[in-house]
C-alpha positions in Angstrom: -0.1 0.1 -0.2 1.5 3.1 -1.0 2.0 6.1 1.6 2.5 9.7 1.0 3.9 11.7 3.8 4.7 15.5 3.7 6.0 17.6 6.4 6.4 21.4 7.1 7.8 23.7 9.7 5.4 26.9 10.1 6.7 30.0 11.9 3.9 30.5 13.8 2.6 28.8 17.4 1.1 25.8 17.0 -2.2 27.4 18.7 -2.7 29.9 15.4 -1.9 27.1 13.0 -4.7 24.9 14.7 -7.2 27.4 15.0 -7.0 27.7 11.2 -6.8 24.2 10.2 -8.9 22.2 13.1 -12.1 23.1 11.1 -12.7 19.8 8.9 -15.1 22.0 6.9 -12.9 25.1 6.5 -10.5 24.3 4.3 -11.8 26.1 1.1 -11.0 29.1 3.4 -7.2 28.6 3.2 -6.4 26.1 0.8 -5.7 26.8 -2.7 -7.4 24.1 -4.9 -10.7 24.0 -2.8 -13.3 25.8 -4.3 -16.3 25.2 -1.8 -17.3 22.6 0.9 -20.1 21.7 2.9 -21.2 19.1 5.5 -23.8 16.9 4.6 -26.8 16.3 7.0 -26.3 19.3 9.3 -23.4 17.7 11.4 -20.7 19.6 13.3 -17.3 19.7 11.4 -15.6 18.4 14.3 -18.1 15.2 14.7 -16.4 11.9 13.7 -18.5 10.4 11.1 -19.6 13.8 9.4 -19.1 13.9 5.6 -17.7 16.8 4.0 -18.4 17.4 0.3 -16.3 19.8 -1.7 -15.3 21.1 -5.2 -11.8 21.6 -6.4 -11.1 24.7 -8.3 -9.7 22.8 -11.3 -13.2 20.7 -11.6 -14.4 17.6 -9.4 -15.9 16.9 -6.5 -14.8 14.7 -3.3 -16.5 13.5 -0.4 -14.7 12.8 2.7 -15.7 11.2 6.2 -14.0 12.3 9.4 -12.6 9.0 11.4 -11.1 10.7 14.2 -10.8 14.1 15.8 -8.7 15.3 18.3 -8.1 19.2 19.8 -5.5 17.5 22.2 -3.4 16.0 19.7 -4.4 18.6 17.1 -4.8 16.0 14.6 -7.6 14.4 12.3 -8.0 11.5 10.4 -10.3 11.0 7.1 -11.3 8.6 4.4 -12.1 9.2 0.9 -15.8 8.0 0.2 -16.0 9.3 -3.4 -13.4 11.1 -5.6 -12.3 11.7 -9.3 -8.7 10.2 -8.6 -8.0 7.0 -9.4 -7.4 5.5 -6.0 -9.4 3.4 -3.3 -8.8 2.6 0.3 -7.5 6.2 1.2 -7.0 7.1 4.8 -5.4 10.4 5.6 -4.3 12.1 9.0 -3.2 15.7 9.4 -1.3 16.6 12.4 0.5 19.5 14.2 3.1 19.3 16.9 4.7 22.3 19.1 8.2 23.2 18.3 9.4 24.4 21.5 12.6 26.3 19.9 11.3 29.4 18.4 7.6 29.0 19.1 6.9 27.2 15.4 4.7 24.3 14.4 5.8 21.1 13.2 3.2 19.6 10.7 2.6 16.3 9.0 0.1 15.2 6.5 0.1 11.6 5.0 -2.5 9.2 3.4 -2.1 5.6 2.7 -4.3 4.2 -0.4 -4.3 1.5 -3.2 -3.8 2.7 -6.9 -2.6 1.1 -10.1 1.0 1.0 -10.4 0.8 3.2 -13.4 -1.1 6.0 -11.5 1.4 6.1 -8.3 3.8 8.8 -9.8 0.8 11.1 -10.6 -0.7 10.6 -7.3 2.2 11.4 -5.3 2.6 14.6 -7.2 -1.4 15.2 -6.8 -1.5 14.2 -3.0 1.9 15.0 -1.9 2.8 18.4 -3.7 -0.5 19.9 -4.8 -2.6 18.9 -1.9 -0.4 18.4 1.5 2.6 20.8 0.6 0.6 23.4 -0.9 -2.1 23.3 2.0 1.1 23.8 4.4 2.2 26.5 2.3 -1.0 28.2 2.1 -1.3 27.8 6.1 2.0 29.4 6.5 0.9 32.7 4.7 -1.9 33.1 6.8 -1.1 32.8 10.2 
């Protein structure tokens, strides 16, 4: 099972970064590829089991379900229910840690999934660079 892993150090306190990133339905406010987003069924965006339905700026929609959420650990895990990407069994985790030296934030974002071997290189770029790394860069720019 392939894994895509991206980490970053953000020059801001972890509390400020988590304040922006903790909303499972708020990524359209800071992530450069997300056009719109909504939580289905009127649930709160920090309710385990809620489903976010969102559009990409380049076209396409995804549905992702929140599997776990922790303010204490500053993390959440989610799975893709529907996606235009050629992958299955996708589970991703977003997590932030305090960097005590300099009062900065260490962020990790990774995903495990299944795909055809011929799709792996493109998915590493799209998930790793265009989604995870771009998300960290965007967060660093607003905190």
